C-alpha positions in Angstrom: -25.8 80.4 -19.3 -27.1 83.6 -18.0 -30.8 82.6 -17.5 -31.9 81.2 -14.1 -33.5 78.1 -15.7 -30.2 77.3 -17.4 -28.4 77.6 -14.1 -30.9 75.4 -12.4 -30.5 72.8 -15.1 -26.7 73.1 -14.7 -26.6 72.8 -11.0 -29.3 70.1 -10.5 -28.1 67.8 -13.3 -27.2 64.4 -11.9 -24.3 64.2 -14.3 -21.2 66.1 -13.8 -21.4 69.4 -15.6 -18.5 71.8 -16.4 -18.5 75.1 -18.1 -15.1 76.0 -19.7 -13.7 78.4 -22.1 -12.7 77.3 -25.6 -9.2 76.4 -24.3 -10.8 74.0 -21.7 -10.2 76.1 -18.5 -13.0 75.5 -16.0 -15.3 78.4 -15.2 -18.1 76.6 -13.3 -18.7 73.1 -12.0 -22.0 71.6 -10.6 -22.2 69.6 -7.4 -22.1 66.3 -9.3 -18.8 67.3 -11.0 -17.4 68.3 -7.7 -18.3 64.8 -6.3 -16.9 63.1 -9.4 -13.5 64.8 -9.0 -13.6 64.8 -5.2 -12.9 68.5 -5.1 -15.0 71.6 -4.0 -16.0 74.1 -6.7 -13.5 76.7 -5.6 -10.8 74.2 -6.2 -12.0 73.3 -9.7 -12.5 76.9 -11.1 -9.7 78.2 -13.2 -8.1 74.7 -13.5 -7.5 73.5 -17.1 -9.7 70.5 -17.5 -6.8 68.7 -19.2 -5.1 68.6 -15.8 -7.9 66.4 -14.5 -7.6 63.9 -17.4 -5.4 60.8 -17.1 -2.1 61.4 -18.9 -2.8 58.6 -21.3 -6.0 60.4 -22.6 -4.6 63.9 -22.7 -3.6 63.7 -26.4 -7.1 62.7 -27.3 -8.4 65.6 -25.2 -6.4 68.1 -27.2 -7.6 66.5 -30.4 -11.2 66.9 -29.3 -10.7 70.6 -28.5 -9.3 71.1 -32.0 -12.4 69.4 -33.4 -14.7 71.7 -31.4 -13.4 74.7 -33.4 -15.3 73.4 -36.4 -17.9 71.1 -34.8 -20.5 72.2 -32.3 -20.9 68.8 -30.5 -18.9 65.7 -29.7 -20.6 62.6 -28.1 -19.7 59.2 -26.6 -16.1 60.0 -25.8 -14.6 58.0 -22.9 -11.8 59.3 -20.7 -10.1 58.4 -17.5 -10.3 61.1 -14.9 -7.8 62.0 -12.2 -9.8 61.7 -9.0 -9.1 61.7 -5.3 -10.7 58.2 -5.2 -8.4 55.2 -4.8 -9.7 53.5 -7.9 -9.6 54.8 -11.5 -12.6 56.8 -12.6 -14.0 56.4 -16.0 -16.4 59.0 -17.6 -18.4 59.2 -20.8 -18.2 62.7 -22.2 -20.6 64.8 -24.2 -19.3 68.3 -25.0 -21.1 71.1 -26.9 -20.5 74.8 -27.8 -22.5 77.3 -25.9 -23.3 80.6 -27.5 -23.1 83.8 -25.4 -24.5 87.3 -26.0 -22.6 89.5 -28.4 -19.3 90.7 -27.0 -18.9 87.6 -24.9 -16.6 84.6 -26.1 -18.1 81.2 -26.7 -17.9 78.6 -24.0 -18.0 74.8 -23.8 -20.5 72.8 -21.8 -19.3 69.4 -20.6 -21.5 66.5 -19.4 -19.5 63.8 -17.6 -21.3 60.5 -16.9 -19.5 58.2 -14.3 -19.3 54.8 -16.0 -16.7 53.4 -13.6 -19.0 50.7 -12.2 -20.0 49.7 -15.7 -16.3 49.4 -16.8 -15.4 47.4 -13.7 -18.3 45.0 -14.4 -17.3 44.7 -18.0 -13.7 44.0 -16.9 -14.8 41.3 -14.5 -16.9 39.7 -17.2 -13.9 39.9 -19.5 -11.6 38.4 -16.9 -14.1 35.7 -16.1 -14.4 34.8 -19.8 -10.6 34.8 -20.1 -10.3 32.5 -17.1 -12.9 30.2 -18.6 -10.9 30.2 -21.9 -7.7 29.6 -19.9 -9.3 26.6 -18.1 -10.6 25.3 -21.3 -7.2 25.6 -22.9 -5.4 23.9 -20.0 -7.9 21.1 -19.8 -7.6 20.5 -23.5 -3.8 20.5 -23.3 -3.9 18.0 -20.4 -6.4 15.8 -22.2 -4.4 15.7 -25.4 -1.0 15.0 -23.8 0.5 12.1 -21.9 4.0 13.7 -21.6 4.4 15.3 -18.2 6.7 18.1 -19.4 4.3 19.1 -22.2 1.4 19.2 -19.8 3.3 21.2 -17.2 4.5 23.6 -19.9 0.9 24.3 -20.9 -0.2 24.9 -17.3 2.8 27.1 -16.5 2.2 29.3 -19.6 -1.4 29.7 -18.6 -0.6 30.8 -15.1 2.0 33.2 -16.3 -0.4 34.7 -18.8 -3.2 35.1 -16.3 -1.0 37.1 -13.9 0.9 38.9 -16.6 4.3 37.7 -15.4 7.2 36.6 -17.6 8.3 33.4 -15.7 7.1 30.4 -13.9 8.7 27.4 -12.2 7.1 24.1 -11.0 8.8 21.8 -8.5 7.8 18.6 -6.9 7.9 18.1 -3.1 9.8 15.0 -2.1 8.5 14.5 1.5 11.0 11.7 2.2 14.1 14.0 1.7 12.1 17.2 2.3 13.4 18.7 -0.9 11.8 20.4 -3.9 13.3 19.0 -7.2 12.7 21.3 -10.1 10.3 19.8 -12.8 9.9 22.7 -15.2 10.9 26.3 -15.8 9.1 28.7 -18.2 10.2 32.1 -19.3 12.2 34.0 -21.9 15.2 32.3 -23.3 17.6 34.5 -21.4 15.6 34.4 -18.1 17.1 31.3 -16.5 20.8 31.2 -15.6 21.8 27.6 -15.3 24.7 28.6 -13.1 22.4 30.2 -10.6 19.3 28.0 -10.7 19.7 24.8 -8.7 17.9 21.6 -9.6 17.0 20.7 -6.0 16.3 23.0 -3.0 16.3 22.0 0.7 12.9 23.0 2.1 14.5 23.6 5.5 16.7 26.4 4.0 13.7 28.5 2.9 11.1 29.5 5.6 8.7 31.0 3.1 8.7 27.8 1.0 8.3 25.7 4.1 5.3 27.9 5.1 3.6 27.5 1.7 4.1 23.7 1.7 3.3 23.0 5.4 0.4 25.5 5.8 -1.0 25.2 2.3 -1.2 29.0 2.0 0.0 31.3 -0.9 2.8 33.6 -0.1 3.8 36.7 -2.2 7.0 38.7 -1.6 8.7 41.7 -3.2 12.4 42.5 -3.3 12.0 45.5 -1.0 9.6 43.9 1.4 10.5 44.6 5.0 11.4 41.6 7.3 11.9 39.3 4.3 13.9 36.2 5.2 17.6 36.5 4.1 17.7 33.2 2.3 14.5 34.1 0.4 15.9 37.5 -0.4 19.2 36.0 -1.7 17.2 33.6 -3.9 15.3 36.5 -5.4 18.5 38.5 -5.9 20.3 35.6 -7.6 17.6 35.0 -10.2 17.0 38.8 -10.4 13.3 39.0 -9.7 11.3 41.8 -8.0 8.1 40.0 -7.3 7.6 36.4 -6.3 4.3 34.5 -5.7 4.5 30.9 -4.3 1.6 28.6 -4.3 1.1 25.0 -3.1 0.0 22.4 -5.6 -2.6 20.1 -4.0 -4.1 16.9 -5.2 -6.7 14.9 -3.1 -6.0 17.0 0.0 -2.2 16.4 -0.3 0.5 18.9 -1.2 2.6 17.4 -4.1 4.6 20.4 -5.2 5.3 24.1 -5.5 4.5 26.8 -8.1 6.6 30.0 -8.3 5.4 32.9 -10.4 8.1 35.6 -10.9 8.3 39.2 -12.3 11.6 40.9 -12.9 10.1 44.2 -14.0 8.0 45.7 -11.2 7.1 45.1 -7.6 3.4 44.3 -7.5 0.7 42.8 -5.3 -1.7 40.1 -6.7 -5.4 40.3 -5.9 -7.2 37.5 -4.0 -9.2 36.7 -7.1 -6.0 36.3 -9.1 -4.4 34.0 -6.5 -7.6 31.9 -6.2 -7.7 31.3 -9.9 -4.0 30.6 -10.2 -4.3 28.1 -7.3 -6.9 26.3 -9.3 -4.5 26.0 -12.2 -1.7 25.0 -9.7 -3.9 22.2 -8.4 -4.5 21.1 -12.0 -0.8 20.9 -12.3 -0.7 18.7 -9.2 -3.3 16.4 -10.8 -1.2 16.4 -13.9 1.9 15.2 -12.0 -0.1 12.5 -10.2 -1.9 11.3 -13.3 1.4 11.3 -15.3 3.1 9.3 -12.5 0.1 6.9 -12.4 0.2 6.6 -16.2 4.0 5.9 -16.2 3.5 3.5 -13.3 0.8 1.6 -15.1 2.9 1.5 -18.3 5.9 0.3 -16.3 3.8 -2.3 -14.5 2.3 -3.4 -17.7 5.7 -3.8 -19.3 7.0 -5.6 -16.2 3.9 -7.9 -16.3 4.4 -8.7 -20.0 8.1 -9.3 -19.3 7.3 -11.4 -16.3 4.7 -13.5 -18.2 7.3 -14.1 -20.9 9.9 -15.0 -18.3 7.4 -17.3 -16.7 6.7 -19.0 -20.0 10.4 -19.4 -20.5 10.9 -20.5 -16.9 8.1 -23.1 -17.2 9.7 -24.4 -20.4 13.1 -24.6 -18.7 11.6 -26.2 -15.6 9.8 -28.8 -17.7 13.0 -29.6 -19.6 14.9 -29.8 -16.3 12.2 -32.0 -14.8 12.2 -34.3 -17.8 15.9 -34.6 -17.4 15.8 -35.6 -13.8 15.9 -39.4 -13.7 14.6 -39.5 -10.1 11.0 -39.7 -8.7 9.6 -36.1 -8.2 6.5 -35.6 -6.1 4.5 -32.5 -5.2 3.2 -33.0 -1.7 0.9 -31.0 0.6 1.7 -30.2 4.3 -0.5 -33.1 5.4 1.3 -35.6 3.0 -1.2 -35.7 0.1 0.3 -36.2 -3.4 -0.8 -33.4 -5.8 1.3 -34.4 -8.8 4.4 -36.4 -9.6 6.9 -37.3 -12.4 7.8 -40.9 -12.5 11.4 -42.1 -12.3 13.4 -43.6 -15.1 14.0 -46.5 -12.7 11.4 -49.2 -12.5 12.5 -49.7 -8.9 11.5 -46.3 -7.6 8.1 -46.3 -9.4 7.3 -49.8 -8.1 8.5 -49.4 -4.5 6.8 -46.0 -3.8 3.7 -46.6 -6.0 2.8 -42.9 -6.1 -0.7 -41.9 -7.2 -2.3 -38.5 -7.2 -4.5 -38.0 -4.2 -2.9 -40.7 -2.1 -1.1 -39.8 1.2 2.4 -40.8 2.1 0.9 -42.7 5.0 -0.8 -45.0 2.5 2.4 -45.5 0.4 5.2 -46.0 3.0 5.8 -47.9 6.3 4.7 -45.9 9.3 8.2 -44.9 10.5 9.2 -43.7 7.0 5.9 -41.9 6.5 6.4 -40.1 9.9 10.0 -39.1 8.7 8.5 -37.7 5.5 5.8 -35.6 7.3 8.4 -34.3 9.8 10.6 -33.1 7.1 7.7 -31.6 5.1 6.8 -29.4 8.1 10.5 -28.6 8.8 10.9 -27.5 5.1 7.8 -25.3 5.3 8.8 -23.8 8.7 12.4 -23.0 7.8 12.1 -22.4 4.1 15.3 -24.4 3.7 15.9 -27.5 1.7 15.9 -30.7 3.9 17.9 -33.8 2.9 17.3 -37.0 4.7 18.1 -40.7 4.2 16.3 -43.9 5.1 16.3 -47.6 4.3 13.5 -49.8 3.1 13.6 -53.6 3.4 12.5 -55.1 0.2 12.1 -58.8 -1.0 15.4 -58.6 -2.9 17.3 -56.9 -0.1 17.5 -53.6 1.8 17.7 -50.4 -0.3 18.9 -47.0 0.7 17.0 -43.8 -0.4 17.6 -40.1 -0.2 14.8 -37.5 -0.3 15.4 -33.8 -0.9 12.6 -31.4 -0.1 12.2 -27.8 -1.1 9.3 -25.3 -0.6 6.9 -25.0 -3.5 4.2 -22.9 -2.0 2.7 -21.8 1.3 1.5 -25.4 2.1 3.3 -27.7 -0.3 6.8 -29.0 -1.1 8.6 -30.7 -3.9 10.3 -34.0 -3.0 13.0 -35.6 -5.1 13.5 -39.3 -4.2 16.7 -41.1 -5.3 18.0 -44.6 -4.8 21.4 -44.2 -3.2 22.1 -47.8 -2.4 25.2 -47.9 -4.7 26.4 -44.6 -3.4 26.1 -45.7 0.2 28.0 -48.9 -0.5 30.7 -46.9 -2.3 30.9 -44.5 0.7 31.2 -47.4 3.2 33.9 -48.9 1.0 35.7 -45.6 0.8 35.4 -45.1 4.6 36.8 -48.6 5.2 39.6 -48.1 2.8 40.4 -44.7 4.3 40.4 -46.3 7.7 42.9 -48.9 6.5 45.0 -46.2 5.0 45.1 -44.4 8.3 46.1 -47.6 10.0 48.8 -48.1 7.4 50.3 -44.8 8.4 50.5 -46.1 12.0 52.0 -49.5 11.3 55.7 -48.5 11.6 55.2 -46.5 14.7 52.9 -49.1 16.3 55.4 -51.9 15.5 58.1 -49.9 17.3 55.7 -49.0 20.2 54.6 -52.7 20.6 58.2 -54.0 20.4 59.3 -52.4 23.6 56.7 -53.9 25.9 57.1 -57.3 24.2 60.8 -57.3 24.8 60.1 -56.4 28.5 57.6 -59.3 28.7 60.1 -61.7 27.2 63.0 -60.6 29.5 60.9 -60.9 32.7 59.5 -64.3 31.6 63.0 -65.6 31.1 64.0 -64.6 34.6 60.9 -66.3 36.1 61.2 -69.5 34.1 65.0 -70.0 34.0 66.0 -69.0 37.5 65.0 -70.1 40.8 63.6 -66.9 42.3 61.9 -66.5 45.6 58.2 -66.0 45.5 58.4 -62.2 46.2 60.8 -61.6 43.3 58.8 -63.8 41.0 55.6 -61.8 41.9 57.5 -58.6 41.1 58.5 -59.8 37.6 55.0 -61.1 36.9 53.5 -57.7 37.9 55.8 -56.0 35.4 54.8 -58.5 32.8 51.1 -57.7 33.5 51.6 -53.9 33.3 53.3 -54.4 29.9 50.5 -56.5 28.6 48.0 -53.8 29.8 50.1 -51.3 27.8 49.8 -53.5 24.7 46.0 -53.7 25.2 45.8 -49.9 25.5 47.7 -49.6 22.2 45.7 -52.2 20.4 42.2 -51.3 21.7 41.7 -48.1 19.5 43.4 -50.0 16.6 40.9 -52.8 16.9 38.0 -50.4 17.1 39.2 -48.5 14.1 39.6 -51.7 12.0 36.1 -53.0 12.6 34.4 -53.6 9.2 30.9 -52.6 10.3 29.9 -49.7 12.6 28.1 -50.3 15.9 24.9 -48.4 16.8 25.4 -44.8 18.2 26.3 -44.7 21.9 26.7 -41.8 24.4 30.4 -40.9 24.3 32.7 -38.5 26.1 34.6 -36.7 23.3 37.7 -36.1 25.4 38.2 -39.9 26.0 38.1 -40.5 22.2 40.7 -37.8 21.6 43.0 -39.3 24.3 42.8 -42.7 22.7 43.8 -41.3 19.3 46.7 -39.4 20.9 48.0 -42.7 22.2 48.0 -44.1 18.7 49.8 -41.0 17.2 52.2 -40.5 20.1 55.2 -41.9 18.2 54.3 -39.8 15.1 54.2 -36.7 17.3 57.6 -37.6 18.8 59.2 -38.2 15.3 57.9 -34.8 14.0 59.0 -33.1 17.2 55.5 -31.7 17.9 54.1 -30.8 21.3 50.4 -31.4 21.9 48.6 -28.7 24.0 45.1 -29.6 25.1 42.3 -27.5 26.5 39.5 -30.0 27.4 36.5 -28.3 29.0 33.7 -30.3 30.5 31.1 -30.8 27.8 27.8 -32.8 27.4 27.9 -36.3 26.0 27.5 -36.8 22.2 25.5 -39.7 20.6 27.9 -41.2 18.0 29.4 -44.3 16.6 32.7 -44.3 18.5 34.9 -45.9 15.8 33.7 -43.5 13.1 34.4 -40.5 15.3 37.8 -42.0 16.1 38.5 -42.3 12.4 37.7 -38.6 11.9 39.9 -37.4 14.8 42.8 -39.7 13.7 42.6 -38.3 10.1 42.5 -34.7 11.3 45.4 -35.2 13.7 47.6 -37.0 11.1 46.9 -34.2 8.6 47.9 -31.7 11.2 51.1 -33.6 12.0 52.0 -33.6 8.3 51.3 -29.8 7.9 52.8 -28.5 11.2 56.3 -27.0 11.4 58.8 -29.0 13.5 59.1 -27.9 17.1 55.7 -26.3 16.9 52.5 -27.1 18.7 49.3 -29.0 17.9 46.5 -27.4 19.8 43.3 -29.4 20.5 40.4 -27.8 22.3 37.0 -29.1 23.4 34.3 -26.7 24.6 30.5 -26.2 24.5 28.8 -23.7 22.2 25.0 -23.3 22.5 23.6 -26.8 22.2 26.7 -28.2 20.5 30.1 -29.6 21.4 33.0 -28.0 19.5 36.4 -29.7 18.9 39.1 -27.7 17.2 42.5 -28.9 15.8 45.0 -26.0 15.2 48.4 -26.5 13.6 51.1 -24.0 13.0 52.0 -24.7 9.4 51.5 -23.2 6.0 48.1 -21.8 5.1 45.8 -23.5 2.7 45.9 -21.5 -0.6 42.6 -19.6 -1.2 42.2 -21.3 -4.6 42.3 -24.7 -2.8 40.1 -23.9 0.2 36.7 -24.3 -1.5 37.7 -27.8 -2.8 39.4 -29.5 0.1 36.3 -31.5 1.1 35.6 -32.7 -2.4 36.3 -36.4 -3.1 39.6 -37.2 -4.8 40.8 -33.7 -4.5 44.3 -33.6 -3.1 47.6 -31.7 -3.4 49.7 -34.6 -2.1 51.6 -36.7 -4.6 50.5 -39.9 -2.9 47.2 -38.9 -1.4 43.8 -40.5 -2.3 41.9 -37.3 -1.8 39.2 -39.1 0.2 40.3 -38.4 3.8 38.6 -35.1 4.4 35.6 -36.0 2.2 35.1 -39.2 4.3 35.6 -37.2 7.6 33.0 -34.6 6.6 30.5 -37.3 5.5 30.9 -39.1 8.9 30.4 -35.9 10.8 27.3 -35.0 8.7 25.9 -38.4 9.3 26.0 -37.5 13.0 24.2 -34.2 12.4 27.4 -32.2 12.8 29.6 -29.8 10.7 33.3 -30.0 9.7 34.9 -26.8 8.6 38.4 -25.4 7.9 39.9 -21.9 8.1 43.2 -20.2 7.9 44.3 -18.4 11.0 44.1 -14.6 10.8 47.7 -14.2 11.9 48.9 -16.3 8.9 50.4 -18.9 11.2 48.4 -22.0 10.6 45.1 -23.7 9.9 42.2 -24.7 12.2 39.8 -27.5 11.6 36.6 -27.3 13.6 34.1 -30.1 14.3 30.7 -29.3 15.7 28.5 -32.1 17.1 25.1 -31.8 18.6 25.0 -32.7 22.3 22.9 -35.7 23.2 19.4 -34.9 24.6 18.1 -36.5 27.8 15.5 -38.3 25.6 18.3 -39.8 23.5 20.4 -40.8 26.5 17.4 -42.6 28.2 16.1 -44.2 25.1 
């Protein structure tokens, strides 16, 4: 290019122009070429052009030079140039042979068009298309699967492919325990070492993980990154990775898990565009977890509902069978006493007496006092949620009848009442109580006879003196006073005996419990003496109790006689009376053998006894009598293995009861 016009064309061309020898050594460069390479002309001259070509394209460059030996022009050849710019520079090359005057060697004229912007645009379009395809693939995989592991596997593969990393792990964030249990791991077969990889990580042990979950921000780290947390570094070293990208998985503005993308080959930095797109996939993984959980929950609830419905059908069938088997009157009653439903009794008596009809109120069916008792127990059942059992008596033309009603909760405002005629049972109980009372008296006959004989002999001796000898008035008065004291002693002995032997109980009266105990101790004094037992009492001041005195006396007598039989000779019988909350407590403690554990649950059952001559009714009668007074009778072995304690709890009488 020796002409001035050629040089103007060369220098003013907007494309980069180079003039080289046939070996590719630069002889001249125009301003556009200097700008393209980022070097001044004096730095470009005498440099082989191949040194400015990317190493990956140098083989192609040499091939093109070889072609130019036979061809005059080569067009549309793309190469990557080595430039001072931070980003790669792409150029489209046209090269042609330039003829020179004779005696001068041929030269090559190079035209370099910068197509970097075009290549970047094309790459972005390709990346965008790839992302759309990836999203389409992930959405299709999620839509076609209900298995959580399969869905997560599809998402993890897509994320790893987008970033070009070999491995991915997805964990769930358990906020209650603040741990991240591993859900899925993806990578080459030899990537994961089961001995190194834990199934659950404590969030508190890894600051970077905590930051990602709490702050909802992505975090990327490299193995040689300065100021990396030691625990994070140890984790990366254990699983042998050089680059780690952690992303939160969010669903409906809530973090549900963690994604870890790992590269064991190089240390690299991911672009914001890559992170944004992978976060989109991570959030799809979060939705996958939540939808899978919801699906499993629905499936479980559906299964439970089907099972519950089947159990309900079976339960209804069982309940109907049980209801049909109950011979008593069963009524479904509302809080205000209205009958919703009922099942008639097998007994003509119950159906006729109560005359139950759906829609009627108990106030229409029963006497006022019994109706009030019903309503009171309905409300008590609903308030406490506990079964209420109460008894009452109805006066009928053919005589009084006793009934028992058991009430249980059947809904927020209704109960089930089971009514039974217990007249025969009450009569049998009264008979058993009377017979047990007589049995207790029988145990006292021998000792009472001896106890009464002494004062009778004293009375006879002093009467003989008064009647057969002429005594002065003062001595006669002395003997008569002795006779009176002995008669009073006889009265003291016989009074509790007479009370105990009464055939019918008297109405409840306010009673001092200590006085009843003292009367019983008079009766058993000789038994205590014969068994060489010492009585130790601890009677604290307590409120009055409203009881039938002879019934309570019978209970105390039975418990003391049992204690005398069980106690070891020369031991003590301890009787204590004290207050506890709104009750009066009476305890009887003997130092004898323990009640075997296999017998303890049965000792209050009727006819249950371990004695060769026992009736098995004593404790059963005693408990019934205490329950009739609203109290509790219990038994327990002492913790030191040295005896048994029987405890009676009686409600203290209220002021209203005492003034009634």
